[in-house]
Structures are given as structure tokens and as C-alpha cells.
Biopython code that builds the backbone (N, CA, C, O; Angstrom):
import numpy as np
from Bio.PDB.StructureBuilder import StructureBuilder

atoms = [
    (1, "MET", "N", (0.841, -1.176, 0.000)),
    (1, "MET", "CA", (0.000, 0.000, 0.000)),
    (1, "MET", "C", (0.890, 1.244, 0.000)),
    (1, "MET", "O", (1.911, 1.289, 0.688)),
    (2, "ILE", "N", (0.500, 2.231, -0.763)),
    (2, "ILE", "CA", (1.255, 3.468, -0.867)),
    (2, "ILE", "C", (0.797, 4.418, 0.236)),
    (2, "ILE", "O", (-0.400, 4.601, 0.458)),
    (3, "HIS", "N", (1.764, 5.018, 0.921)),
    (3, "HIS", "CA", (1.469, 6.007, 1.958)),
    (3, "HIS", "C", (1.975, 7.360, 1.475)),
    (3, "HIS", "O", (3.089, 7.479, 0.965)),
    (4, "TYR", "N", (1.136, 8.373, 1.647)),
    (4, "TYR", "CA", (1.495, 9.715, 1.229)),
    (4, "TYR", "C", (1.757, 10.595, 2.445)),
    (4, "TYR", "O", (1.131, 10.435, 3.493)),
    (5, "THR", "N", (2.698, 11.529, 2.286)),
    (5, "THR", "CA", (3.031, 12.488, 3.316)),
    (5, "THR", "C", (2.902, 13.883, 2.722)),
    (5, "THR", "O", (3.312, 14.126, 1.587)),
    (6, "CYS", "N", (2.332, 14.790, 3.493)),
    (6, "CYS", "CA", (2.163, 16.168, 3.025)),
    (6, "CYS", "C", (3.536, 16.807, 2.855)),
    (6, "CYS", "O", (4.364, 16.772, 3.766)),
    (7, "ASP", "N", (3.770, 17.389, 1.687)),
    (7, "ASP", "CA", (5.052, 18.022, 1.401)),
    (7, "ASP", "C", (5.205, 19.375, 2.089)),
    (7, "ASP", "O", (6.294, 19.949, 2.088)),
    (8, "LEU", "N", (4.134, 19.887, 2.672)),
    (8, "LEU", "CA", (4.220, 21.175, 3.346)),
    (8, "LEU", "C", (4.394, 21.013, 4.857)),
    (8, "LEU", "O", (5.278, 21.631, 5.449)),
    (9, "CYS", "N", (3.550, 20.182, 5.484)),
    (9, "CYS", "CA", (3.633, 20.040, 6.942)),
    (9, "CYS", "C", (4.317, 18.752, 7.381)),
    (9, "CYS", "O", (4.711, 18.634, 8.541)),
    (10, "GLY", "N", (4.468, 17.789, 6.484)),
    (10, "GLY", "CA", (5.158, 16.548, 6.818)),
    (10, "GLY", "C", (4.291, 15.498, 7.478)),
    (10, "GLY", "O", (4.783, 14.422, 7.818)),
    (11, "CYS", "N", (3.022, 15.780, 7.667)),
    (11, "CYS", "CA", (2.111, 14.816, 8.313)),
    (11, "CYS", "C", (1.652, 13.771, 7.305)),
    (11, "CYS", "O", (1.553, 14.055, 6.111)),
    (12, "PRO", "N", (1.370, 12.548, 7.791)),
    (12, "PRO", "CA", (0.823, 11.534, 6.889)),
    (12, "PRO", "C", (-0.558, 11.959, 6.389)),
    (12, "PRO", "O", (-1.346, 12.544, 7.132)),
    (13, "ILE", "N", (-0.836, 11.661, 5.134)),
    (13, "ILE", "CA", (-2.135, 12.004, 4.543)),
    (13, "ILE", "C", (-2.989, 10.753, 4.605)),
    (13, "ILE", "O", (-2.681, 9.741, 3.975)),
    (14, "SER", "N", (-4.070, 10.836, 5.376)),
    (14, "SER", "CA", (-4.898, 9.648, 5.552)),
    (14, "SER", "C", (-6.180, 9.706, 4.742)),
    (14, "SER", "O", (-6.676, 8.667, 4.307)),
    (15, "SER", "N", (-6.732, 10.901, 4.527)),
    (15, "SER", "CA", (-8.001, 10.971, 3.806)),
    (15, "SER", "C", (-7.822, 11.635, 2.449)),
    (15, "SER", "O", (-7.297, 11.027, 1.517)),
    (16, "GLU", "N", (-8.252, 12.864, 2.343)),
    (16, "GLU", "CA", (-8.162, 13.552, 1.054)),
    (16, "GLU", "C", (-6.742, 14.025, 0.788)),
    (16, "GLU", "O", (-6.101, 14.629, 1.648)),
    (17, "ARG", "N", (-6.269, 13.743, -0.405)),
    (17, "ARG", "CA", (-4.929, 14.158, -0.822)),
    (17, "ARG", "C", (-5.076, 15.106, -1.992)),
    (17, "ARG", "O", (-5.866, 14.873, -2.907)),
    (18, "TYR", "N", (-4.304, 16.181, -1.951)),
    (18, "TYR", "CA", (-4.298, 17.169, -3.021)),
    (18, "TYR", "C", (-2.919, 17.177, -3.650)),
    (18, "TYR", "O", (-1.904, 17.022, -2.970)),
    (19, "GLU", "N", (-2.901, 17.361, -4.961)),
    (19, "GLU", "CA", (-1.640, 17.331, -5.684)),
    (19, "GLU", "C", (-1.463, 18.644, -6.449)),
    (19, "GLU", "O", (-2.395, 19.137, -7.085)),
    (20, "ALA", "N", (-0.254, 19.196, -6.376)),
    (20, "ALA", "CA", (0.091, 20.379, -7.165)),
    (20, "ALA", "C", (1.179, 19.972, -8.145)),
    (20, "ALA", "O", (2.203, 19.411, -7.754)),
    (21, "LYS", "N", (0.953, 20.253, -9.406)),
    (21, "LYS", "CA", (1.943, 19.979, -10.441)),
    (21, "LYS", "C", (2.485, 21.316, -10.910)),
    (21, "LYS", "O", (1.742, 22.166, -11.402)),
    (22, "ILE", "N", (3.780, 21.491, -10.754)),
    (22, "ILE", "CA", (4.420, 22.759, -11.096)),
    (22, "ILE", "C", (5.490, 22.484, -12.144)),
    (22, "ILE", "O", (6.276, 21.544, -12.024)),
    (23, "GLU", "N", (5.502, 23.319, -13.166)),
    (23, "GLU", "CA", (6.515, 23.195, -14.212)),
    (23, "GLU", "C", (7.245, 24.525, -14.333)),
    (23, "GLU", "O", (6.626, 25.577, -14.490)),
    (24, "VAL", "N", (8.559, 24.462, -14.257)),
    (24, "VAL", "CA", (9.394, 25.656, -14.396)),
    (24, "VAL", "C", (10.255, 25.448, -15.637)),
    (24, "VAL", "O", (11.029, 24.494, -15.721)),
    (25, "ALA", "N", (10.106, 26.355, -16.595)),
    (25, "ALA", "CA", (10.819, 26.201, -17.863)),
    (25, "ALA", "C", (11.404, 27.539, -18.295)),
    (25, "ALA", "O", (10.810, 28.590, -18.053)),
    (26, "PRO", "N", (12.571, 27.497, -18.935)),
    (26, "PRO", "CA", (13.129, 28.745, -19.459)),
    (26, "PRO", "C", (12.290, 29.240, -20.637)),
    (26, "PRO", "O", (11.788, 28.450, -21.437)),
    (27, "VAL", "N", (12.152, 30.534, -20.724)),
    (27, "VAL", "CA", (11.351, 31.132, -21.796)),
    (27, "VAL", "C", (12.249, 32.097, -22.558)),
    (27, "VAL", "O", (12.968, 32.903, -21.967)),
    (28, "HIS", "N", (12.194, 31.998, -23.853)),
    (28, "HIS", "CA", (12.994, 32.874, -24.712)),
    (28, "HIS", "C", (12.053, 33.744, -25.519)),
    (28, "HIS", "O", (11.196, 33.247, -26.249)),
    (29, "ASP", "N", (12.221, 35.023, -25.382)),
    (29, "ASP", "CA", (11.389, 35.972, -26.103)),
    (29, "ASP", "C", (11.987, 36.199, -27.491)),
    (29, "ASP", "O", (13.116, 36.680, -27.593)),
    (30, "PRO", "N", (11.272, 35.873, -28.546)),
    (30, "PRO", "CA", (11.827, 36.041, -29.891)),
    (30, "PRO", "C", (12.143, 37.498, -30.215)),
    (30, "PRO", "O", (12.941, 37.762, -31.115)),
    (31, "ASP", "N", (11.539, 38.448, -29.505)),
    (31, "ASP", "CA", (11.827, 39.857, -29.766)),
    (31, "ASP", "C", (13.195, 40.260, -29.226)),
    (31, "ASP", "O", (13.725, 41.306, -29.598)),
    (32, "ASP", "N", (13.774, 39.429, -28.344)),
    (32, "ASP", "CA", (15.075, 39.758, -27.747)),
    (32, "ASP", "C", (16.260, 39.273, -28.579)),
    (32, "ASP", "O", (17.404, 39.442, -28.159)),
    (33, "ILE", "N", (16.021, 38.684, -29.731)),
    (33, "ILE", "CA", (17.109, 38.204, -30.580)),
    (33, "ILE", "C", (17.745, 39.395, -31.273)),
    (33, "ILE", "O", (17.069, 40.195, -31.920)),
    (34, "SER", "N", (19.046, 39.495, -31.127)),
    (34, "SER", "CA", (19.759, 40.601, -31.754)),
    (34, "SER", "C", (20.535, 40.091, -32.971)),
    (34, "SER", "O", (20.591, 38.888, -33.222)),
    (35, "SER", "N", (21.119, 41.004, -33.707)),
    (35, "SER", "CA", (21.909, 40.605, -34.868)),
    (35, "SER", "C", (23.158, 39.840, -34.436)),
    (35, "SER", "O", (23.656, 38.998, -35.183)),
    (36, "ASP", "N", (23.674, 40.131, -33.218)),
    (36, "ASP", "CA", (24.827, 39.387, -32.702)),
    (36, "ASP", "C", (24.480, 37.909, -32.504)),
    (36, "ASP", "O", (25.303, 37.030, -32.758)),
    (37, "ASP", "N", (23.244, 37.646, -32.045)),
    (37, "ASP", "CA", (22.814, 36.258, -31.857)),
    (37, "ASP", "C", (22.775, 35.504, -33.189)),
    (37, "ASP", "O", (23.075, 34.312, -33.248)),
    (38, "LEU", "N", (22.405, 36.208, -34.244)),
    (38, "LEU", "CA", (22.286, 35.561, -35.554)),
    (38, "LEU", "C", (23.633, 35.377, -36.232)),
    (38, "LEU", "O", (23.803, 34.456, -37.031)),
    (39, "THR", "N", (24.583, 36.234, -35.926)),
    (39, "THR", "CA", (25.882, 36.143, -36.592)),
    (39, "THR", "C", (26.932, 35.407, -35.759)),
    (39, "THR", "O", (28.049, 35.193, -36.231)),
    (40, "ALA", "N", (26.594, 35.021, -34.540)),
    (40, "ALA", "CA", (27.565, 34.331, -33.677)),
    (40, "ALA", "C", (27.908, 32.956, -34.254)),
    (40, "ALA", "O", (27.065, 32.292, -34.857)),
    (41, "ASP", "N", (29.141, 32.552, -34.060)),
    (41, "ASP", "CA", (29.598, 31.234, -34.506)),
    (41, "ASP", "C", (29.325, 30.240, -33.380)),
    (41, "ASP", "O", (30.153, 30.053, -32.489)),
    (42, "HIS", "N", (28.163, 29.613, -33.430)),
    (42, "HIS", "CA", (27.725, 28.733, -32.344)),
    (42, "HIS", "C", (28.598, 27.490, -32.223)),
    (42, "HIS", "O", (28.809, 26.995, -31.116)),
    (43, "LEU", "N", (29.101, 26.984, -33.322)),
    (43, "LEU", "CA", (30.000, 25.823, -33.251)),
    (43, "LEU", "C", (31.289, 26.195, -32.523)),
    (43, "LEU", "O", (31.828, 25.384, -31.770)),
    (44, "GLN", "N", (31.780, 27.396, -32.737)),
    (44, "GLN", "CA", (32.978, 27.836, -32.030)),
    (44, "GLN", "C", (32.698, 28.012, -30.542)),
    (44, "GLN", "O", (33.545, 27.686, -29.711)),
    (45, "LEU", "N", (31.522, 28.523, -30.201)),
    (45, "LEU", "CA", (31.147, 28.665, -28.789)),
    (45, "LEU", "C", (31.088, 27.313, -28.089)),
    (45, "LEU", "O", (31.509, 27.186, -26.939)),
    (46, "ILE", "N", (30.563, 26.302, -28.784)),
    (46, "ILE", "CA", (30.512, 24.948, -28.225)),
    (46, "ILE", "C", (31.918, 24.397, -28.057)),
    (46, "ILE", "O", (32.230, 23.786, -27.034)),
    (47, "ALA", "N", (32.764, 24.608, -29.049)),
    (47, "ALA", "CA", (34.156, 24.141, -28.967)),
    (47, "ALA", "C", (34.878, 24.812, -27.800)),
    (47, "ALA", "O", (35.662, 24.164, -27.105)),
    (48, "ASP", "N", (34.623, 26.096, -27.579)),
    (48, "ASP", "CA", (35.236, 26.803, -26.455)),
    (48, "ASP", "C", (34.773, 26.229, -25.121)),
    (48, "ASP", "O", (35.568, 26.094, -24.191)),
    (49, "GLU", "N", (33.494, 25.892, -25.027)),
    (49, "GLU", "CA", (32.973, 25.283, -23.797)),
    (49, "GLU", "C", (33.627, 23.925, -23.541)),
    (49, "GLU", "O", (33.984, 23.610, -22.406)),
    (50, "ILE", "N", (33.781, 23.133, -24.582)),
    (50, "ILE", "CA", (34.420, 21.821, -24.444)),
    (50, "ILE", "C", (35.872, 21.981, -24.011)),
    (50, "ILE", "O", (36.347, 21.243, -23.147)),
    (51, "ASP", "N", (36.578, 22.936, -24.603)),
    (51, "ASP", "CA", (37.964, 23.194, -24.206)),
    (51, "ASP", "C", (38.049, 23.605, -22.742)),
    (51, "ASP", "O", (38.933, 23.152, -22.015)),
    (52, "ALA", "N", (37.129, 24.464, -22.311)),
    (52, "ALA", "CA", (37.121, 24.908, -20.918)),
    (52, "ALA", "C", (36.846, 23.732, -19.981)),
    (52, "ALA", "O", (37.453, 23.633, -18.915)),
    (53, "MET", "N", (35.942, 22.850, -20.373)),
    (53, "MET", "CA", (35.639, 21.674, -19.545)),
    (53, "MET", "C", (36.848, 20.754, -19.459)),
    (53, "MET", "O", (37.144, 20.213, -18.394)),
    (54, "GLU", "N", (37.543, 20.575, -20.569)),
    (54, "GLU", "CA", (38.713, 19.693, -20.571)),
    (54, "GLU", "C", (39.858, 20.281, -19.751)),
    (54, "GLU", "O", (40.585, 19.542, -19.087)),
    (55, "SER", "N", (40.023, 21.588, -19.791)),
    (55, "SER", "CA", (41.135, 22.200, -19.059)),
    (55, "SER", "C", (40.877, 22.267, -17.558)),
    (55, "SER", "O", (41.824, 22.200, -16.774)),
    (56, "THR", "N", (39.616, 22.399, -17.138)),
    (56, "THR", "CA", (39.321, 22.485, -15.710)),
    (56, "THR", "C", (38.991, 21.131, -15.106)),
    (56, "THR", "O", (39.069, 20.970, -13.888)),
    (57, "GLY", "N", (38.629, 20.160, -15.919)),
    (57, "GLY", "CA", (38.239, 18.849, -15.406)),
    (57, "GLY", "C", (36.805, 18.810, -14.919)),
    (57, "GLY", "O", (36.364, 17.781, -14.406)),
    (58, "GLU", "N", (36.071, 19.887, -15.062)),
    (58, "GLU", "CA", (34.662, 19.915, -14.667)),
    (58, "GLU", "C", (33.810, 19.568, -15.883)),
    (58, "GLU", "O", (33.750, 20.316, -16.859)),
    (59, "PHE", "N", (33.154, 18.414, -15.797)),
    (59, "PHE", "CA", (32.379, 17.938, -16.944)),
    (59, "PHE", "C", (30.880, 18.025, -16.700)),
    (59, "PHE", "O", (30.106, 17.363, -17.391)),
    (60, "GLU", "N", (30.459, 18.824, -15.736)),
    (60, "GLU", "CA", (29.036, 18.983, -15.489)),
    (60, "GLU", "C", (28.558, 20.295, -16.090)),
    (60, "GLU", "O", (29.145, 21.354, -15.868)),
    (61, "LEU", "N", (27.497, 20.200, -16.842)),
    (61, "LEU", "CA", (26.907, 21.387, -17.439)),
    (61, "LEU", "C", (25.780, 21.890, -16.547)),
    (61, "LEU", "O", (25.148, 21.118, -15.825)),
    (62, "GLU", "N", (25.544, 23.169, -16.607)),
    (62, "GLU", "CA", (24.465, 23.769, -15.838)),
    (62, "GLU", "C", (23.124, 23.276, -16.369)),
    (62, "GLU", "O", (22.892, 23.258, -17.578)),
    (63, "GLU", "N", (22.238, 22.874, -15.446)),
    (63, "GLU", "CA", (20.899, 22.438, -15.836)),
    (63, "GLU", "C", (20.076, 23.651, -16.242)),
    (63, "GLU", "O", (19.895, 24.573, -15.446)),
    (64, "THR", "N", (19.585, 23.659, -17.455)),
    (64, "THR", "CA", (18.779, 24.781, -17.915)),
    (64, "THR", "C", (17.440, 24.334, -18.473)),
    (64, "THR", "O", (16.664, 25.157, -18.959)),
    (65, "GLY", "N", (17.165, 23.062, -18.410)),
    (65, "GLY", "CA", (15.935, 22.547, -18.996)),
    (65, "GLY", "C", (14.735, 22.712, -18.084)),
    (65, "GLY", "O", (14.812, 23.325, -17.019)),
    (66, "THR", "N", (13.645, 22.156, -18.525)),
    (66, "THR", "CA", (12.392, 22.215, -17.797)),
    (66, "THR", "C", (12.455, 21.332, -16.558)),
    (66, "THR", "O", (12.976, 20.217, -16.603)),
    (67, "LYS", "N", (11.918, 21.842, -15.454)),
    (67, "LYS", "CA", (11.829, 21.085, -14.209)),
    (67, "LYS", "C", (10.354, 20.891, -13.880)),
    (67, "LYS", "O", (9.568, 21.834, -13.972)),
    (68, "LYS", "N", (9.979, 19.690, -13.503)),
    (68, "LYS", "CA", (8.604, 19.399, -13.116)),
    (68, "LYS", "C", (8.584, 18.922, -11.676)),
    (68, "LYS", "O", (9.361, 18.051, -11.284)),
    (69, "LEU", "N", (7.689, 19.501, -10.896)),
    (69, "LEU", "CA", (7.542, 19.136, -9.495)),
    (69, "LEU", "C", (6.127, 18.634, -9.256)),
    (69, "LEU", "O", (5.165, 19.216, -9.758)),
    (70, "ASN", "N", (5.996, 17.559, -8.494)),
    (70, "ASN", "CA", (4.704, 17.063, -8.048)),
    (70, "ASN", "C", (4.698, 17.108, -6.533)),
    (70, "ASN", "O", (5.505, 16.442, -5.884)),
    (71, "LEU", "N", (3.794, 17.887, -5.970)),
    (71, "LEU", "CA", (3.712, 18.047, -4.528)),
    (71, "LEU", "C", (2.391, 17.482, -4.023)),
    (71, "LEU", "O", (1.348, 17.659, -4.653)),
    (72, "ASP", "N", (2.444, 16.803, -2.884)),
    (72, "ASP", "CA", (1.243, 16.270, -2.254)),
    (72, "ASP", "C", (0.940, 17.089, -1.013)),
    (72, "ASP", "O", (1.839, 17.419, -0.240)),
    (73, "PHE", "N", (-0.352, 17.420, -0.823)),
    (73, "PHE", "CA", (-0.781, 18.209, 0.319)),
    (73, "PHE", "C", (-1.943, 17.544, 1.030)),
    (73, "PHE", "O", (-2.764, 16.865, 0.414)),
    (74, "CYS", "N", (-1.999, 17.752, 2.351)),
    (74, "CYS", "CA", (-3.206, 17.402, 3.087)),
    (74, "CYS", "C", (-4.221, 18.517, 2.807)),
    (74, "CYS", "O", (-3.884, 19.514, 2.170)),
    (75, "GLU", "N", (-5.443, 18.355, 3.273)),
    (75, "GLU", "CA", (-6.499, 19.314, 2.942)),
    (75, "GLU", "C", (-6.187, 20.722, 3.464)),
    (75, "GLU", "O", (-6.378, 21.694, 2.733)),
    (76, "SER", "N", (-5.720, 20.853, 4.689)),
    (76, "SER", "CA", (-5.464, 22.194, 5.235)),
    (76, "SER", "C", (-4.271, 22.858, 4.551)),
    (76, "SER", "O", (-4.299, 24.063, 4.303)),
    (77, "CYS", "N", (-3.241, 22.102, 4.247)),
    (77, "CYS", "CA", (-2.075, 22.688, 3.569)),
    (77, "CYS", "C", (-2.403, 23.045, 2.123)),
    (77, "CYS", "O", (-1.833, 23.992, 1.580)),
    (78, "ALA", "N", (-3.306, 22.306, 1.494)),
    (78, "ALA", "CA", (-3.726, 22.649, 0.131)),
    (78, "ALA", "C", (-4.413, 24.007, 0.126)),
    (78, "ALA", "O", (-4.173, 24.828, -0.759)),
    (79, "GLN", "N", (-5.275, 24.244, 1.125)),
    (79, "GLN", "CA", (-5.943, 25.536, 1.221)),
    (79, "GLN", "C", (-4.929, 26.639, 1.490)),
    (79, "GLN", "O", (-5.022, 27.725, 0.917)),
    (80, "ARG", "N", (-3.956, 26.363, 2.365)),
    (80, "ARG", "CA", (-2.911, 27.345, 2.668)),
    (80, "ARG", "C", (-2.076, 27.641, 1.418)),
    (80, "ARG", "O", (-1.732, 28.793, 1.158)),
    (81, "PHE", "N", (-1.752, 26.596, 0.646)),
    (81, "PHE", "CA", (-0.976, 26.763, -0.583)),
    (81, "PHE", "C", (-1.747, 27.596, -1.610)),
    (81, "PHE", "O", (-1.167, 28.437, -2.296)),
    (82, "LEU", "N", (-3.055, 27.358, -1.708)),
    (82, "LEU", "CA", (-3.866, 28.111, -2.663)),
    (82, "LEU", "C", (-3.971, 29.588, -2.286)),
    (82, "LEU", "O", (-4.051, 30.442, -3.169)),
    (83, "ARG", "N", (-3.972, 29.901, -0.992)),
    (83, "ARG", "CA", (-4.022, 31.300, -0.563)),
    (83, "ARG", "C", (-2.718, 32.023, -0.878)),
    (83, "ARG", "O", (-2.729, 33.205, -1.219)),
    (84, "SER", "N", (-1.587, 31.310, -0.763)),
    (84, "SER", "CA", (-0.292, 31.941, -0.992)),
    (84, "SER", "C", (0.675, 30.914, -1.586)),
    (84, "SER", "O", (1.487, 30.347, -0.854)),
    (85, "PRO", "N", (0.606, 30.661, -2.900)),
    (85, "PRO", "CA", (1.439, 29.626, -3.521)),
    (85, "PRO", "C", (2.937, 29.854, -3.347)),
    (85, "PRO", "O", (3.706, 28.895, -3.286)),
    (86, "LEU", "N", (3.353, 31.102, -3.267)),
    (86, "LEU", "CA", (4.778, 31.394, -3.115)),
    (86, "LEU", "C", (5.167, 31.559, -1.649)),
    (86, "LEU", "O", (6.303, 31.913, -1.332)),
    (87, "ASN", "N", (4.212, 31.298, -0.762)),
    (87, "ASN", "CA", (4.426, 31.400, 0.683)),
    (87, "ASN", "C", (4.904, 32.794, 1.061)),
    (87, "ASN", "O", (5.759, 32.962, 1.931)),
    (88, "LEU", "N", (4.337, 33.785, 0.393)),
    (88, "LEU", "CA", (4.680, 35.165, 0.695)),
    (88, "LEU", "C", (3.690, 35.689, 1.728)),
    (88, "LEU", "O", (2.487, 35.752, 1.476)),
    (89, "SER", "N", (4.195, 36.054, 2.857)),
    (89, "SER", "CA", (3.331, 36.643, 3.873)),
    (89, "SER", "C", (3.752, 38.090, 4.059)),
    (89, "SER", "O", (4.937, 38.410, 3.957)),
    (90, "PRO", "N", (2.802, 38.960, 4.330)),
    (90, "PRO", "CA", (3.174, 40.354, 4.530)),
    (90, "PRO", "C", (4.079, 40.486, 5.744)),
    (90, "PRO", "O", (3.933, 39.762, 6.729)),
    (91, "GLY", "N", (4.998, 41.405, 5.658)),
    (91, "GLY", "CA", (5.937, 41.625, 6.755)),
    (91, "GLY", "C", (5.222, 42.144, 7.990)),
    (91, "GLY", "O", (4.033, 42.460, 7.942)),
    (92, "PRO", "N", (5.944, 42.233, 9.090)),
    (92, "PRO", "CA", (5.311, 42.724, 10.316)),
    (92, "PRO", "C", (4.908, 44.186, 10.160)),
    (92, "PRO", "O", (5.586, 44.978, 9.505)),
    (93, "ARG", "N", (3.786, 44.510, 10.780)),
    (93, "ARG", "CA", (3.309, 45.890, 10.716)),
    (93, "ARG", "C", (4.149, 46.752, 11.646)),
    (93, "ARG", "O", (4.472, 46.369, 12.770)),
    (94, "VAL", "N", (4.479, 47.891, 11.151)),
    (94, "VAL", "CA", (5.277, 48.824, 11.938)),
    (94, "VAL", "C", (4.312, 49.786, 12.632)),
    (94, "VAL", "O", (3.457, 50.400, 11.993)),
    (95, "LYS", "N", (4.466, 49.903, 13.942)),
    (95, "LYS", "CA", (3.628, 50.836, 14.696)),
    (95, "LYS", "C", (4.485, 52.032, 15.071)),
    (95, "LYS", "O", (5.554, 51.900, 15.668)),
    (96, "PHE", "N", (3.987, 53.196, 14.704)),
    (96, "PHE", "CA", (4.694, 54.430, 15.006)),
    (96, "PHE", "C", (4.120, 55.047, 16.276)),
    (96, "PHE", "O", (2.918, 54.968, 16.530)),
    (97, "SER", "N", (4.972, 55.648, 17.051)),
    (97, "SER", "CA", (4.492, 56.315, 18.260)),
    (97, "SER", "C", (3.878, 57.651, 17.885)),
    (97, "SER", "O", (4.130, 58.178, 16.802)),
    (98, "ASN", "N", (3.076, 58.193, 18.781)),
    (98, "ASN", "CA", (2.417, 59.492, 18.541)),
    (98, "ASN", "C", (3.323, 60.611, 19.046)),
    (98, "ASN", "O", (2.969, 61.269, 20.024)),
    (99, "ASN", "N", (4.428, 60.845, 18.449)),
    (99, "ASN", "CA", (5.357, 61.921, 18.858)),
    (99, "ASN", "C", (4.955, 63.229, 18.256)),
    (99, "ASN", "O", (5.614, 64.243, 18.486)),
]
sb = StructureBuilder()
sb.init_structure("model")
sb.init_model(0)
sb.init_chain("A")
sb.init_seg("    ")
for serial, (resi, resn, name, xyz) in enumerate(atoms, 1):
    if name == "N":
        sb.init_residue(resn, " ", resi, " ")
    sb.init_atom(name, np.array(xyz, "f"), 0.0, 1.0, " ", f" {name:<3s}", serial, name[0])
structure = sb.get_structure()
């Protein structure tokens, strides 16, 4: 039997389970293409990257692709997530004295 745990509060989910599917992907605006982008020697840029990797010994490339996240929530955390998906809460209120 599969057991689910809330990804927000960490409690076991026994009854209703809610799932959030989030996809984060790089976006390229076609209006931002400049003439330099069109005239660049991309094969030379790749060769330069390979040379740099060989000289430093670091063979890991930066992850730039799409990331997909699946989050499981209990009922109360799902409601909390829907109210503030980025978990942004307003800062503390500043009280000024009557000077």
C-alpha cells in the first residue's frame, strides 16, 4: 500500500490528498534576438565550452531545462498553498508612536 506524506507540513495524509503539479521552464522571447545572436559562430562557442571543460576537469553542465515538481498536500495545507502559492506573507506591521 502506498502512503502519502504532506510536502508542506510533513504529516501523513490519511483521507483527502491534493496534488500540485508545477513546471518551471526557461522562456525565450523572440523579440530579444539581436543581430549578434544571428551572426555568432555557435559551433565555435561549443568548442570553447568543451575546451574549458577539458582544461578544468569539470564535466558537469548547468541544468537549464524544464523542471517538473509534483507536490502532495493534506487538505489544510492545500488551502494554505492556494491562498499563498509562493508562501509570501506580509511583513510585520510597523507601529509608530504618537510623537
